[in-house]
C-alpha positions as CSV (number, residue, x, y, z in Angstrom):
1,M,-24.0,18.4,-0.1
2,S,-22.9,15.4,-2.1
3,I,-21.4,15.7,-5.5
4,Q,-24.2,13.3,-6.6
5,S,-27.1,15.7,-6.6
6,T,-29.9,13.5,-8.0
7,C,-31.2,10.4,-6.3
8,E,-29.5,7.3,-7.7
9,A,-32.7,5.2,-7.5
10,C,-35.5,7.3,-9.0
11,M,-33.1,9.6,-11.0
12,R,-35.5,12.4,-10.5
13,R,-35.6,13.9,-7.0
14,A,-32.8,15.6,-5.1
15,V,-30.5,13.7,-2.8
16,D,-31.7,13.9,0.9
17,V,-29.8,10.9,2.4
18,I,-26.3,9.4,1.9
19,E,-26.9,5.7,3.0
20,T,-23.7,4.0,4.1
21,N,-25.2,0.8,5.5
22,D,-24.4,-1.4,2.5
23,D,-21.1,0.1,1.6
24,P,-19.4,3.0,3.4
25,V,-16.9,3.4,0.5
26,Q,-19.6,3.8,-2.2
27,P,-22.8,4.8,-0.3
28,Y,-26.2,5.2,-1.9
29,H,-27.3,8.8,-2.7
30,L,-31.1,8.8,-2.2
31,C,-34.1,11.0,-1.9
32,A,-36.2,10.5,1.3
33,S,-38.8,8.4,-0.5
34,C,-36.4,6.0,-2.1
35,H,-34.4,5.7,1.1
36,E,-37.6,4.7,2.9
37,R,-38.4,2.1,0.2
38,L,-34.9,0.8,0.3
39,H,-35.2,-0.1,4.0
40,S,-38.7,-1.4,3.5
41,Y,-37.4,-3.8,0.8
42,A,-39.9,-2.1,-1.5
43,L,-38.0,-0.4,-4.3
44,R,-39.8,-0.2,-7.6
45,P,-38.1,-2.3,-10.4
46,I,-36.5,0.7,-12.1
47,E,-35.2,2.0,-8.7
48,W,-33.7,-1.3,-7.8
49,Y,-32.2,-1.5,-11.3
50,N,-30.7,1.9,-11.2
51,L,-29.0,1.1,-7.9
52,A,-27.9,-2.4,-8.9
53,S,-26.4,-1.1,-12.2
54,V,-24.1,1.1,-10.2
55,H,-23.5,-0.8,-7.0
56,T,-24.3,-4.4,-8.2
57,S,-27.1,-6.7,-7.0
58,F,-24.8,-8.3,-4.4
59,K,-25.4,-5.6,-1.8
60,P,-27.4,-6.8,1.2
61,L,-30.3,-4.4,0.6
62,L,-30.4,-5.3,-3.1
63,H,-29.6,-9.0,-3.3
64,D,-31.6,-11.9,-4.6
65,D,-33.4,-12.8,-1.3
66,L,-35.2,-9.5,-1.7
67,Y,-35.5,-8.9,-5.4
68,D,-35.9,-10.9,-8.6
69,E,-33.5,-10.1,-11.4
70,D,-36.1,-7.9,-13.0
71,G,-36.3,-5.8,-9.8
72,T,-39.5,-7.2,-8.5
73,A,-39.6,-6.9,-4.7
74,C,-40.0,-10.4,-3.1
75,Q,-40.4,-9.4,0.5
76,P,-41.8,-5.9,0.6
77,E,-42.8,-4.5,4.0
78,V,-45.1,-1.9,2.3
79,E,-47.2,-2.0,-0.9
80,V,-45.2,-1.6,-4.1
81,V,-47.1,0.2,-6.8
82,V,-45.5,-0.4,-10.2
83,T,-46.6,1.5,-13.3
84,K,-45.4,0.9,-16.9
85,Q,-42.8,3.6,-16.3
86,D,-41.4,1.8,-13.3
87,K,-40.3,-1.3,-15.1
88,A,-36.6,-2.2,-15.3
89,P,-35.1,-2.3,-18.8
90,S,-34.7,-5.6,-20.5
91,L,-31.6,-6.7,-22.5
92,E,-33.5,-5.8,-25.7
93,D,-33.9,-2.3,-24.4
94,V,-30.2,-1.7,-23.7
95,Q,-28.3,-3.8,-26.1
96,S,-27.7,-1.2,-28.8
97,D,-25.7,1.1,-26.6
98,V,-22.4,0.1,-24.9
99,Q,-22.8,2.2,-21.8
100,T,-26.3,1.0,-21.0
101,L,-25.4,-2.5,-21.8
102,L,-22.5,-2.4,-19.4
103,S,-24.8,-1.0,-16.7
104,F,-27.2,-3.9,-17.4
105,A,-24.3,-6.4,-17.1
106,V,-23.3,-5.0,-13.8
107,S,-26.8,-5.4,-12.5
108,R,-27.1,-9.1,-13.3
109,W,-26.5,-11.9,-10.8
110,F,-24.4,-13.6,-13.5
111,V,-23.2,-12.6,-17.0
112,E,-25.1,-15.1,-19.0
113,D,-24.6,-16.0,-22.6
114,D,-27.1,-13.7,-24.1
115,V,-25.4,-10.7,-22.4
116,V,-22.0,-11.9,-23.6
117,H,-23.3,-12.2,-27.2
118,A,-24.8,-8.7,-27.0
119,L,-21.4,-7.3,-25.8
120,R,-19.6,-9.1,-28.6
121,R,-21.7,-7.3,-31.2
122,H,-20.2,-4.0,-30.3
123,D,-17.0,-2.5,-31.7
124,V,-14.3,-4.0,-29.5
125,L,-12.3,-0.8,-29.0
126,E,-15.4,1.2,-28.0
127,L,-16.3,-1.6,-25.6
128,F,-12.8,-1.8,-24.1
129,D,-12.6,2.0,-23.7
130,A,-16.0,2.1,-21.9
131,L,-15.1,-0.8,-19.7
132,K,-11.7,0.5,-18.7
133,T,-13.1,4.0,-18.0
134,R,-15.9,2.5,-15.8
135,Y,-13.3,0.3,-14.0
136,E,-11.1,3.3,-13.2
137,D,-14.0,5.5,-12.1
138,T,-15.5,3.1,-9.5
139,S,-14.3,2.2,-6.0
140,N,-16.7,-0.7,-5.9
141,A,-14.8,-4.0,-5.8
142,D,-17.9,-6.0,-7.0
143,V,-18.2,-3.7,-10.1
144,K,-14.5,-4.0,-10.8
145,A,-14.9,-7.8,-10.6
146,R,-17.8,-7.9,-13.0
147,L,-15.9,-5.8,-15.5
148,L,-13.0,-8.1,-15.3
149,E,-15.4,-11.0,-15.8
150,I,-16.6,-9.4,-19.0
151,V,-13.0,-9.2,-20.2
152,A,-12.7,-12.9,-19.5
153,D,-16.0,-13.8,-21.2
154,V,-15.9,-11.6,-24.3
155,M,-12.3,-12.7,-24.8
156,N,-11.4,-10.7,-28.0
157,I,-11.0,-7.5,-26.0
158,P,-7.4,-6.1,-26.6
159,A,-6.7,-5.8,-22.9
160,A,-3.3,-7.4,-22.5
161,D,-1.3,-4.3,-21.6
162,W,-4.1,-3.0,-19.3
163,I,-4.3,-6.4,-17.5
164,R,-0.5,-6.5,-17.0
165,G,-0.7,-3.0,-15.4
166,L,-3.4,-4.2,-13.0
167,W,-1.2,-6.8,-11.5
168,H,1.2,-4.1,-10.2
169,D,-1.4,-2.8,-7.7
170,F,-4.7,-4.6,-7.1
171,D,-7.1,-5.4,-4.4
172,V,-6.7,-9.0,-3.2
173,Q,-10.5,-9.3,-3.4
174,L,-10.1,-9.2,-7.2
175,L,-7.6,-11.9,-7.5
176,D,-9.9,-14.6,-9.0
177,S,-11.5,-12.1,-11.3
178,L,-8.2,-10.7,-12.5
179,A,-6.9,-14.2,-13.0
180,A,-9.9,-15.0,-15.2
181,A,-9.2,-11.9,-17.3
182,T,-5.5,-12.8,-17.4
183,A,-6.3,-16.2,-18.8
184,S,-8.1,-14.7,-21.7
185,S,-5.8,-11.8,-22.3
186,L,-2.2,-12.9,-21.8
187,P,0.0,-15.8,-23.0
188,T,-0.6,-18.8,-20.8
189,E,2.9,-19.0,-19.4
190,E,3.0,-15.4,-18.5
191,G,-0.5,-15.4,-17.0
192,L,0.2,-18.5,-14.9
193,R,3.4,-17.0,-13.6
194,L,1.5,-14.0,-12.3
195,V,-1.2,-16.1,-10.7
196,Y,1.2,-18.5,-9.1
197,G,3.1,-15.6,-7.6
198,Q,0.0,-14.4,-5.7
199,L,-1.1,-18.0,-4.8
200,S,2.2,-18.6,-3.1
201,K,1.2,-15.9,-0.5
202,T,-2.1,-17.7,0.3
203,N,-2.8,-19.4,3.6
204,P,-2.4,-23.2,2.9
205,K,-5.8,-24.1,4.2
206,D,-7.4,-21.6,1.7
207,L,-5.1,-22.6,-1.2
208,P,-7.2,-25.4,-2.9
209,H,-10.4,-23.3,-3.1
210,L,-8.6,-20.1,-4.3
211,A,-6.4,-22.1,-6.7
212,F,-9.5,-23.5,-8.4
213,L,-11.1,-20.0,-8.7
214,C,-7.9,-18.5,-10.1
215,L,-6.6,-21.3,-12.4
216,N,-9.7,-23.1,-13.8
217,R,-10.0,-20.7,-16.8
218,F,-6.5,-21.4,-18.0
219,Q,-7.4,-25.0,-18.9
220,S,-3.6,-25.8,-19.1
221,P,-1.8,-29.0,-18.3
222,D,0.9,-26.8,-16.7
223,V,-1.5,-26.4,-13.8
224,L,-1.3,-30.2,-13.2
225,D,2.4,-29.9,-12.6
226,W,1.7,-27.1,-10.1
227,I,-0.9,-29.2,-8.4
228,E,1.7,-32.0,-7.9
229,L,4.0,-29.5,-6.2
230,N,1.3,-27.9,-3.9
231,C,-1.2,-30.6,-3.1
232,D,-0.3,-32.0,0.3
233,A,-3.8,-33.1,1.4
234,F,-6.9,-34.1,-0.5
235,D,-9.4,-31.4,-1.2
236,S,-12.2,-31.7,-3.8
237,N,-11.1,-28.3,-5.3
238,W,-7.8,-30.0,-6.3
239,A,-9.8,-32.6,-8.2
240,S,-12.1,-30.0,-9.9
241,L,-9.0,-28.0,-11.0
242,A,-7.3,-31.1,-12.3
243,A,-10.4,-32.1,-14.3
244,V,-10.5,-28.8,-16.2
245,S,-6.7,-28.7,-16.8
246,M,-6.5,-31.1,-19.7
247,P,-5.5,-34.3,-17.8
248,T,-4.3,-37.2,-19.9
249,W,-4.9,-40.8,-19.0
250,H,-1.1,-41.1,-18.5
251,R,-1.2,-38.4,-15.9
252,I,-4.2,-40.0,-14.1
253,K,-2.5,-43.4,-14.0
254,T,0.7,-41.8,-12.6
255,W,-1.3,-40.1,-9.8
256,L,-3.2,-43.3,-9.0
257,K,0.1,-45.0,-8.5
258,C,1.5,-42.2,-6.3
259,G,-1.0,-42.9,-3.5
260,R,-2.8,-40.4,-1.4
261,P,-3.5,-37.5,-1.8
262,L,-2.8,-37.5,-5.6
263,S,-4.5,-40.8,-6.1
264,L,-7.7,-39.4,-4.5
265,V,-7.4,-36.3,-6.6
266,A,-7.1,-38.4,-9.8
267,L,-10.1,-40.5,-8.8
268,E,-12.4,-37.5,-8.1
269,A,-11.1,-35.7,-11.2
270,M,-12.5,-38.6,-13.3
271,V,-15.8,-38.5,-11.4
272,S,-16.0,-34.7,-12.0
273,C,-15.9,-35.4,-15.8
274,A,-19.1,-37.4,-15.5
275,E,-22.3,-35.5,-16.3
276,G,-24.0,-34.4,-13.1
277,Y,-21.1,-34.8,-10.8
278,G,-18.7,-31.9,-11.5
279,G,-20.7,-28.9,-10.5
280,F,-21.6,-25.9,-12.6
281,Y,-18.2,-24.4,-13.2
282,V,-16.6,-27.7,-14.0
283,E,-19.4,-29.0,-16.2
284,S,-19.5,-25.7,-18.2
285,Q,-16.0,-26.5,-19.4
286,A,-17.0,-30.1,-20.5
287,P,-13.8,-31.7,-19.2
288,R,-12.6,-35.1,-20.3
289,I,-9.6,-37.4,-19.6
290,L,-7.6,-37.2,-22.8
291,E,-5.5,-39.7,-24.8
292,T,-7.0,-42.7,-23.0
293,H,-6.3,-46.3,-23.8
294,L,-9.8,-47.6,-23.3
295,D,-8.7,-51.2,-22.8
296,E,-6.7,-50.1,-19.8
297,I,-9.4,-48.4,-17.8
298,E,-11.0,-51.4,-16.0
299,P,-7.7,-53.2,-15.3
300,V,-6.1,-50.1,-13.9
301,L,-9.1,-49.1,-11.8
302,T,-9.5,-52.7,-10.5
303,E,-5.9,-52.7,-9.4
304,F,-6.4,-49.4,-7.6
305,E,-9.4,-50.7,-5.8
306,R,-7.5,-53.7,-4.5
307,N,-5.0,-51.2,-2.9
308,D,-7.5,-48.7,-1.6
309,A,-10.8,-50.4,-1.1
310,V,-12.5,-48.0,1.3
311,P,-16.3,-47.4,0.6
312,R,-15.7,-43.9,-0.9
313,V,-13.3,-45.2,-3.4
314,R,-15.6,-48.1,-4.4
315,R,-18.5,-45.7,-4.9
316,Q,-16.4,-43.4,-7.1
317,L,-15.0,-46.3,-9.1
318,A,-18.6,-47.4,-9.8
319,I,-19.5,-44.0,-11.0
320,I,-16.5,-43.9,-13.3
321,L,-17.2,-47.3,-14.8
322,Q,-20.8,-46.4,-15.4
323,N,-19.9,-43.2,-17.2
324,K,-16.9,-44.2,-19.1
325,E,-18.2,-42.8,-22.4
326,G,-18.6,-39.4,-21.0
327,I,-15.3,-39.3,-19.1
328,F,-12.6,-40.6,-21.4
329,T,-11.6,-39.7,-24.9
């Protein structure tokens, strides 16, 4: 018999089945009825929510192809009868209690601003204690990642010593989440040193993408120095990372003169600062090219085009010149 004696989905009936299909490390503990509905993609909203708040909504049998974020089944293979008591809780229902609010945050696809604001209204020490306890009590990497994301987003959580301790022994799956929490919790120089140490172990072909995930939250020009040392081929992730790392016009001009790959990184970094071109994570940080001498923009870019006049470069230069006001400060 499992230690978990009550079904995790309905929270009423006894456990009949331990389902390991989604996660053998942290299986679902379910009654027979909920187990059948799980595999029929027909959980009731509260049943989906109860599972997602413990296991996250990223699991294959719970993810967003099958359920809306309120737990409504999208592709049920059997009829789903939902009464008032079967509804999943809303943010308004859970926001007054730290534990239920953390459960709600774990169940979300993303931690959106309204959830962050609700978390910030709680006593910070109570929140940190609940968050740390939940982190230490779970083996679910997705849950751990979400809790670290909360540390990063809420920002005033006094987690520095705890975050330092996590760097001594952590799952590599959590590297980007731990890096985000580190950016908000530790001094920039210390945090970057920890992240750089782990990135140095990364396969070179994976480095640009992982570097963006791990370093974009720091928003530090020190990252630009690191890019110069590590960028040996163009990748759009280098450009996205450069865009959010406080680049100055002087740095951009220097990279343009360096030639490829840094010149292409500089070019796309400028494009990434234009509204509609940077992607969600870049645009959420509203990047700009700083300390620009506006009268230099067109002459410098015109000179660059003469030296590298391939179609991609010409298209990007056109975007930059059309969006100067939104790119340069």
